C-alpha positions as CSV (number, residue, x, y, z in Angstrom):
1,M,-39.8,-44.1,64.6
2,P,-38.1,-45.6,61.5
3,R,-36.9,-43.3,58.8
4,N,-38.5,-43.3,55.3
5,T,-36.0,-45.2,53.1
6,N,-38.0,-44.7,49.9
7,Q,-36.4,-41.7,48.2
8,K,-37.6,-40.4,44.7
9,L,-34.7,-39.7,42.4
10,K,-34.8,-36.5,40.4
11,P,-34.3,-36.7,36.6
12,L,-30.6,-36.6,35.6
13,I,-28.9,-36.3,32.2
14,M,-26.7,-39.3,31.2
15,T,-25.1,-39.8,34.6
16,H,-24.5,-42.9,36.6
17,F,-23.8,-43.7,40.3
18,P,-23.6,-46.8,42.5
19,A,-26.7,-47.3,44.6
20,C,-25.3,-47.5,48.1
21,S,-25.9,-45.5,51.3
22,S,-24.4,-45.2,54.7
23,W,-25.3,-43.5,58.0
24,R,-22.7,-41.2,59.6
25,K,-23.0,-40.3,63.2
26,E,-20.8,-38.4,65.5
27,A,-19.5,-41.5,67.3
28,A,-19.3,-44.1,64.5
29,V,-20.0,-44.8,60.8
30,A,-22.5,-47.5,59.9
31,A,-21.6,-50.2,57.4
32,P,-22.6,-49.4,53.8
33,S,-25.5,-51.1,52.1
34,V,-25.0,-53.8,49.5
35,P,-24.1,-52.3,46.0
36,V,-26.6,-52.8,43.2
37,N,-26.2,-52.5,39.4
38,T,-25.4,-49.0,37.9
39,V,-28.5,-46.9,37.4
40,Y,-28.7,-44.6,34.3
41,S,-31.0,-41.6,34.0
42,W,-31.4,-39.2,30.9
43,T,-33.6,-36.7,29.4
44,P,-35.6,-37.8,26.3
45,H,-34.6,-36.3,22.9
46,S,-36.8,-33.6,21.5
47,V,-37.1,-31.9,18.1
48,T,-35.9,-28.4,17.6
49,S,-38.1,-25.3,17.1
50,P,-38.9,-24.3,13.5
51,P,-36.3,-22.3,11.5
52,T,-36.7,-18.5,11.6
53,L,-36.7,-15.6,9.2
54,L,-37.4,-17.6,6.0
55,A,-37.0,-15.2,3.0
56,V,-36.3,-15.1,-0.7
57,D,-32.7,-14.3,-1.6
58,S,-32.9,-14.3,-5.5
59,V,-35.1,-15.5,-8.3
60,T,-34.3,-16.4,-11.9
61,D,-36.4,-17.8,-14.7
62,T,-35.8,-21.4,-13.5
63,S,-34.7,-21.2,-9.9
64,V,-35.5,-19.7,-6.5
65,T,-32.9,-19.2,-3.8
66,M,-34.1,-19.2,-0.2
67,K,-32.3,-18.2,3.0
68,W,-33.2,-18.5,6.7
69,R,-31.9,-18.5,10.3
70,P,-31.3,-21.4,12.7
71,P,-34.0,-22.4,15.2
72,D,-34.3,-20.5,18.4
73,Q,-34.3,-23.7,20.5
74,I,-32.2,-26.7,19.4
75,G,-32.1,-28.9,22.4
76,A,-29.8,-31.7,23.7
77,A,-30.0,-33.8,20.5
78,G,-28.4,-31.0,18.4
79,L,-29.1,-30.2,14.8
80,D,-28.4,-32.4,11.8
81,G,-29.5,-30.2,9.0
82,Y,-32.5,-28.8,7.1
83,V,-35.1,-30.1,4.6
84,V,-36.4,-27.7,2.0
85,E,-39.8,-28.5,0.4
86,Y,-42.0,-26.7,-2.1
87,C,-45.3,-27.2,-3.9
88,F,-47.0,-25.5,-6.8
89,E,-49.8,-23.0,-6.0
90,G,-53.1,-24.8,-6.1
91,T,-51.8,-28.2,-5.1
92,D,-51.1,-30.0,-1.8
93,E,-48.2,-32.2,-3.0
94,W,-45.0,-31.1,-1.2
95,I,-41.8,-31.9,-3.1
96,V,-38.5,-32.4,-1.3
97,A,-36.0,-30.1,-3.0
98,N,-32.8,-31.6,-1.3
99,P,-32.7,-35.4,-1.1
100,E,-29.9,-35.1,1.4
101,L,-29.9,-32.8,4.5
102,T,-28.1,-29.4,4.1
103,D,-26.3,-27.8,7.0
104,K,-26.3,-24.4,5.4
105,T,-29.0,-21.8,5.8
106,K,-29.2,-21.0,2.1
107,F,-30.5,-23.3,-0.7
108,T,-31.4,-22.9,-4.4
109,I,-34.3,-24.8,-5.9
110,N,-33.6,-25.5,-9.5
111,G,-35.5,-26.9,-12.5
112,L,-38.7,-24.8,-11.9
113,P,-40.9,-23.9,-14.9
114,T,-40.8,-20.2,-15.8
115,G,-43.9,-18.2,-14.7
116,S,-45.1,-20.7,-12.1
117,K,-45.8,-19.9,-8.5
118,I,-44.5,-22.0,-5.6
119,L,-44.9,-22.2,-1.9
120,V,-41.8,-23.0,0.2
121,R,-41.2,-24.4,3.7
122,V,-38.2,-25.4,5.6
123,K,-37.8,-28.0,8.5
124,A,-35.0,-28.5,10.9
125,V,-33.9,-32.2,11.5
126,N,-32.2,-33.9,14.5
127,A,-32.1,-37.3,16.1
128,A,-35.6,-36.9,17.4
129,G,-37.1,-36.1,14.0
130,E,-38.3,-33.1,12.0
131,S,-39.4,-29.9,13.5
132,E,-42.5,-27.9,12.7
133,P,-42.1,-26.4,9.2
134,K,-41.4,-22.7,8.6
135,Y,-43.6,-21.4,5.7
136,H,-42.9,-18.5,3.4
137,P,-45.9,-16.3,3.8
138,Q,-46.6,-15.7,0.1
139,P,-46.3,-17.6,-3.2
140,I,-43.1,-17.0,-5.1
141,L,-43.3,-16.2,-8.9
142,V,-40.6,-18.0,-10.8
143,K,-39.4,-15.2,-13.0
144,E,-36.3,-13.2,-12.7
145,V,-36.8,-9.8,-11.2
146,I,-36.0,-7.0,-13.6
147,E,-33.5,-4.5,-12.3
148,P,-33.4,-1.4,-14.5
149,P,-30.0,-0.7,-16.1
150,K,-27.8,2.0,-14.5
151,I,-24.4,3.1,-15.7
152,R,-22.2,4.3,-12.8
153,L,-19.8,6.6,-14.7
154,P,-16.7,7.4,-12.7
155,R,-16.2,11.1,-11.9
156,H,-13.1,11.6,-13.9
157,L,-14.9,10.4,-17.1
158,K,-17.7,13.0,-16.8
159,Q,-15.3,15.5,-18.4
160,T,-12.9,15.2,-21.3
161,Y,-10.5,12.3,-20.8
162,T,-7.1,13.5,-22.1
163,R,-4.1,11.3,-23.0
164,R,-0.9,11.9,-25.0
165,V,0.0,10.0,-28.2
166,G,1.6,6.7,-27.3
167,E,0.1,6.4,-23.8
168,T,-2.2,3.5,-22.7
169,V,-6.0,4.0,-22.3
170,N,-7.6,1.7,-19.8
171,L,-11.1,2.6,-18.7
172,V,-13.4,0.6,-16.4
173,I,-17.1,1.6,-16.3
174,P,-19.3,-0.3,-13.8
175,F,-23.0,-0.7,-14.3
176,Q,-26.0,-2.7,-12.8
177,G,-29.0,-4.4,-14.3
178,K,-30.8,-7.8,-14.2
179,P,-31.1,-10.1,-15.9
180,R,-27.7,-9.9,-17.6
181,A,-27.5,-6.6,-19.4
182,K,-26.4,-6.2,-23.0
183,V,-23.6,-3.6,-23.5
184,S,-22.9,-2.0,-26.8
185,W,-20.3,0.7,-27.9
186,Q,-20.2,3.3,-30.7
187,K,-17.6,5.9,-31.6
188,N,-18.9,9.1,-33.2
189,G,-22.1,7.2,-34.1
190,S,-20.4,4.3,-35.8
191,P,-19.5,0.8,-34.6
192,I,-16.0,0.5,-33.0
193,D,-13.3,-1.4,-34.8
194,K,-12.3,-4.2,-32.5
195,N,-8.9,-4.6,-34.2
196,E,-7.9,-1.2,-32.9
197,I,-9.8,-0.9,-29.6
198,N,-10.3,-3.8,-27.2
199,I,-13.6,-4.0,-25.3
200,R,-14.5,-6.6,-22.7
201,N,-17.9,-6.9,-21.0
202,T,-18.8,-8.7,-17.7
203,E,-21.9,-8.9,-15.6
204,N,-21.0,-5.8,-13.6
205,D,-18.7,-3.7,-15.8
206,T,-17.2,-3.0,-19.2
207,I,-13.6,-2.2,-20.0
208,I,-12.3,-0.2,-23.0
209,F,-8.5,-0.7,-23.6
210,I,-6.2,1.0,-26.1
211,R,-2.6,-0.2,-25.9
212,K,-1.0,2.7,-27.8
213,A,-3.2,5.7,-28.2
214,E,-3.1,7.7,-31.5
215,R,-4.8,10.9,-32.5
216,G,-7.3,9.0,-34.5
217,H,-8.7,7.4,-31.3
218,S,-10.1,10.8,-30.2
219,G,-13.8,11.2,-30.3
220,E,-17.1,10.6,-28.4
221,Y,-17.7,7.1,-27.3
222,D,-21.3,6.2,-26.7
223,M,-22.1,3.4,-24.2
224,K,-25.5,1.7,-24.1
225,V,-26.8,-0.8,-21.5
226,E,-30.0,-2.7,-22.3
227,V,-32.2,-4.9,-20.1
228,E,-35.2,-6.1,-22.1
229,N,-37.0,-2.8,-23.0
230,L,-35.0,-0.6,-20.6
231,V,-32.0,1.3,-21.7
232,D,-29.4,3.6,-20.1
233,K,-26.8,5.6,-22.0
234,A,-23.5,7.4,-21.3
235,T,-21.0,9.4,-23.4
236,I,-17.3,9.5,-22.8
237,D,-15.2,12.2,-24.6
238,I,-11.6,10.9,-25.2
239,Q,-9.0,13.4,-26.5
240,I,-5.5,12.2,-27.6
241,V,-3.1,15.1,-27.9
242,D,0.3,15.6,-29.6
243,R,2.9,18.4,-29.9
244,P,1.7,21.3,-32.0
245,G,3.4,22.3,-35.3
246,P,5.6,25.5,-35.6
247,P,4.0,28.9,-35.8
248,E,3.5,30.4,-39.3
249,I,5.1,33.5,-40.9
250,V,7.2,35.0,-38.2
251,T,7.6,38.7,-39.1
252,I,9.7,41.6,-37.7
253,E,7.3,44.5,-37.4
254,D,9.6,47.1,-36.0
255,V,13.1,47.6,-34.6
256,W,14.1,50.5,-32.3
257,G,17.2,50.8,-30.2
258,E,17.7,47.4,-28.5
259,N,14.0,46.4,-29.0
260,V,12.2,44.4,-31.7
261,N,8.5,43.9,-32.4
262,L,7.5,40.4,-33.7
263,S,4.3,38.9,-35.1
264,W,3.4,35.4,-36.3
265,K,0.4,33.3,-37.2
266,P,-0.8,30.3,-35.2
267,P,0.4,26.8,-36.4
268,K,-1.7,24.8,-38.8
269,D,-1.4,21.7,-36.6
270,D,-2.5,22.5,-33.1
271,G,-1.8,18.9,-31.9
272,N,-5.5,18.2,-31.4
273,A,-5.7,20.7,-28.5
274,A,-6.1,24.4,-28.0
275,I,-2.9,26.5,-28.2
276,T,-2.2,27.8,-24.7
277,G,0.8,30.0,-25.4
278,Y,4.1,30.5,-27.3
279,T,7.7,30.4,-26.3
280,I,10.0,33.1,-27.8
281,Q,13.7,32.4,-28.0
282,K,16.6,34.7,-28.9
283,A,20.2,33.9,-29.9
284,D,23.6,35.6,-30.0
285,K,24.5,36.0,-33.7
286,K,28.1,35.3,-32.9
287,S,27.6,32.0,-31.2
288,M,24.0,31.2,-32.4
289,V,23.2,29.6,-29.0
290,S,19.5,29.8,-28.5
291,N,18.0,30.6,-25.1
292,K,14.5,30.7,-23.9
293,Y,13.7,34.4,-23.4
294,Y,9.9,34.9,-23.1
295,S,6.6,33.1,-23.1
296,T,3.3,34.6,-24.3
297,D,-0.2,33.6,-25.4
298,Q,-0.3,36.3,-28.0
299,T,0.8,36.3,-31.7
300,D,2.1,39.9,-31.6
301,S,4.8,40.6,-29.0
302,S,6.6,43.9,-28.4
303,K,8.8,42.5,-25.7
304,P,12.3,44.2,-26.0
305,F,15.2,42.1,-27.3
306,K,18.8,43.0,-26.9
307,T,20.5,43.1,-30.3
308,F,24.1,42.0,-31.1
309,G,25.8,43.9,-33.9
310,H,22.5,45.8,-34.6
311,S,21.1,42.7,-36.3
312,V,18.3,40.3,-35.3
313,S,17.8,36.9,-36.9
314,C,14.5,35.1,-36.4
315,Q,13.6,31.5,-37.2
316,R,10.5,29.3,-37.1
317,S,10.3,27.1,-34.1
318,S,11.2,23.5,-34.9
319,D,12.7,20.4,-33.4
320,E,16.2,21.3,-34.6
321,K,18.7,22.2,-31.9
322,F,20.9,24.4,-34.1
323,H,20.6,26.6,-37.2
324,L,23.2,28.2,-39.4
325,N,23.2,31.8,-40.7
326,F,26.5,31.4,-42.6
327,P,27.4,28.3,-44.6
328,G,30.4,26.5,-43.3
329,K,30.4,28.0,-39.8
330,V,29.4,25.5,-37.2
331,Y,29.4,26.2,-33.5
332,K,30.9,23.4,-31.5
333,Y,30.3,23.2,-27.8
334,P,33.6,22.9,-25.8
335,V,34.2,19.6,-24.2
336,Y,34.8,19.6,-20.4
337,D,36.0,16.7,-18.4
338,D,33.7,15.7,-15.5
339,F,35.1,16.7,-12.2
340,D,36.6,13.7,-10.3
341,F,35.4,13.7,-6.7
342,S,37.4,10.6,-5.8
343,E,39.9,11.2,-2.9
344,R,42.0,9.0,-0.8
345,P,41.5,9.2,3.0
346,L,42.9,12.3,4.7
347,F,42.7,13.1,8.4
348,T,41.6,16.7,8.8
349,Q,41.9,16.6,12.6
350,P,44.4,14.1,14.1
351,L,44.3,12.4,17.5
352,V,45.9,14.2,20.4
353,N,47.7,12.7,23.4
354,T,45.2,12.3,26.3
355,F,45.4,11.8,30.1
356,A,42.5,9.9,31.6
357,V,41.4,9.2,35.2
358,A,40.9,5.6,36.1
359,G,37.2,4.7,36.5
360,Y,35.9,7.5,34.3
361,N,35.0,7.0,30.6
362,A,37.6,8.4,28.1
363,T,37.1,9.3,24.4
364,L,39.5,9.8,21.5
365,N,38.3,11.9,18.6
366,C,39.6,12.6,15.1
367,S,38.0,13.6,11.7
368,V,38.7,12.1,8.2
369,R,37.4,12.7,4.7
370,G,37.6,10.6,1.5
371,N,35.6,9.4,-1.4
372,P,34.5,6.6,-1.5
373,K,33.6,6.7,2.2
374,P,36.6,5.1,4.0
375,K,36.3,2.2,6.4
376,I,37.4,3.1,9.9
377,T,39.3,0.7,12.2
378,W,40.9,1.2,15.6
379,M,44.1,-0.4,17.1
380,K,45.8,-0.4,20.4
381,N,49.5,-0.9,20.3
382,K,49.2,-2.0,16.7
383,V,46.6,-4.7,17.7
384,L,43.2,-4.5,16.1
385,I,40.3,-3.8,18.5
386,M,37.5,-6.2,17.8
387,N,34.5,-7.4,19.8
388,D,35.8,-5.9,23.0
389,P,32.9,-4.7,25.3
390,R,35.2,-2.1,26.9
391,Y,35.4,-0.1,23.7
392,R,32.7,1.6,21.6
393,M,33.4,3.0,18.2
394,F,31.3,5.7,16.4
395,S,31.6,7.4,13.0
396,N,29.3,10.2,12.0
397,Q,29.8,12.7,9.1
398,G,33.5,12.0,9.1
399,V,34.0,12.4,12.9
400,C,35.5,9.2,14.4
401,T,35.2,8.5,18.1
402,L,36.6,5.7,20.3
403,E,35.1,5.5,23.8
404,I,36.9,3.6,26.5
405,R,34.6,2.5,29.3
406,K,36.0,3.0,32.8
407,P,39.7,2.6,31.9
408,S,42.4,1.3,34.2
409,P,46.2,1.9,34.0
410,Y,46.3,-1.3,32.0
411,D,44.3,0.5,29.1
412,G,47.1,3.0,28.6
413,G,49.2,2.8,25.4
414,T,49.3,4.0,21.8
415,Y,45.9,4.1,20.0
416,T,45.8,4.3,16.2
417,C,42.8,5.2,13.9
418,R,43.1,3.8,10.4
419,A,40.9,4.9,7.4
420,V,41.0,2.8,4.2
421,N,39.2,3.1,0.8
422,E,39.8,2.0,-2.8
423,L,42.4,4.8,-3.4
424,G,44.6,4.3,-0.3
425,E,44.8,4.5,3.5
426,A,45.8,6.9,6.3
427,E,46.6,6.5,10.0
428,V,46.8,8.8,13.0
429,D,47.8,7.8,16.5
430,C,48.1,9.2,20.0
431,K,49.2,8.1,23.5
432,L,46.7,7.5,26.3
433,E,47.9,7.6,29.9
434,V,45.5,6.5,32.6
435,R,46.2,7.8,36.2
436,D,44.9,6.1,39.3
437,C,43.9,8.8,41.8
438,S,43.3,6.3,44.6
439,F,47.0,6.0,45.1
440,R,48.9,9.1,46.4
441,R,52.5,9.6,47.3
442,A,53.4,9.6,51.0
443,P,53.9,13.2,52.4
444,P,57.5,14.3,53.1
445,T,58.8,14.3,56.6
446,T,60.6,17.6,56.4
447,A,59.3,20.3,58.7
448,H,59.3,23.1,56.1
449,R,56.2,24.1,54.1
450,A,56.3,23.2,50.3
451,D,54.1,22.8,47.2
452,T,54.3,19.4,45.6
453,E,52.5,17.8,42.7
454,D,50.9,14.5,43.5
455,F,50.5,11.5,41.2
456,C,47.2,12.7,39.6
457,G,48.7,16.1,38.7
458,F,46.9,18.1,41.5
459,L,48.8,20.5,43.8
460,T,48.6,19.5,47.4
461,R,50.0,21.5,50.3
462,W,51.2,20.1,53.5
463,K,53.6,20.6,56.4
């Protein structure tokens, strides 16, 4: 019965093959059929599914920004871009918002009349055409959404902000609000002089900057953020402080034995800050050298003072370093020369003669001091040791070490350690003798018993 030679080809995607066939048997192979033209097979192009998750991103008085996600099914033809269309509520005329395809999933529709309502849809486009549109479920009002103003005052500005005279003040206060908020500042209820205080406003924050603070910059700064009829306010208390003036009317209330009772009045100028305490100083009348003696937050102190010559002299605190009780007598501090710590190299522990065993690492040690820190070099038989893998050199806290790896009798000789700095140099040396224990002297042939030292220095007994 003849075989059915009519075979139905399954759909293939953009492939080709020669139309020929052959019959293979166990004994022989039949001749192939005559080739025919190449046959192509492909799957027809199809449009994508609609875009997904179409939503409003932002709205202004003249524009609407939409965003969406790509289609769930794109297909073999791929995705070329998107078309955004809109129409005004109550009409059926759809207007293309982007004349050219956009490959992004976000688009802004501009030039819309304020207060109007629009419907929006988005289509995906590929080689097969446009997909089904994705509609926004509700009409969109073309009017910027009002976000109430909110000042986000940093935590450190919720209490008094203190700086010293001459320091820089740079404060950044973030806020939020839409449309763009209007920011205004006042100091103690009056407008701020922009020649003294710099203020810069952006969409998200405001910056107040004072290059060189003065006591006059102290006060309450009122910040106000407005969005249409909505307002948010915040107050920042800035305090610029300075050194206080001297105490007033220092009086000796009583003196007994080696004690004295003092009283004074607070200074007229408190430096724009509360007085937290006082420093009491005493001085030897002979030298008039003042020393800090006692600190207190009181204006009446009974702290005992040791008197010199049964006389106590008091002065008002001031910026002066010295004061005179007798005209013409000036105390002069003695002049001392600074101690010179410079020192030329000096070996505090020299090298010692060493005996080493061949094949075992040997070390040579010494210690040196000097200022500036000396540079250490090693020599063998007055020849500088450099880049030789058999040697390792260490220097730690003035202790210098030379390690000789697995020495042989050839490594014996005179080793020198040299220390050099700007003030001079110093050297120490020693002799190293390497003994080979693998070679021993032949035993004597005498018949008597004796003790003899072999080549390595060990005592060996024999007959």
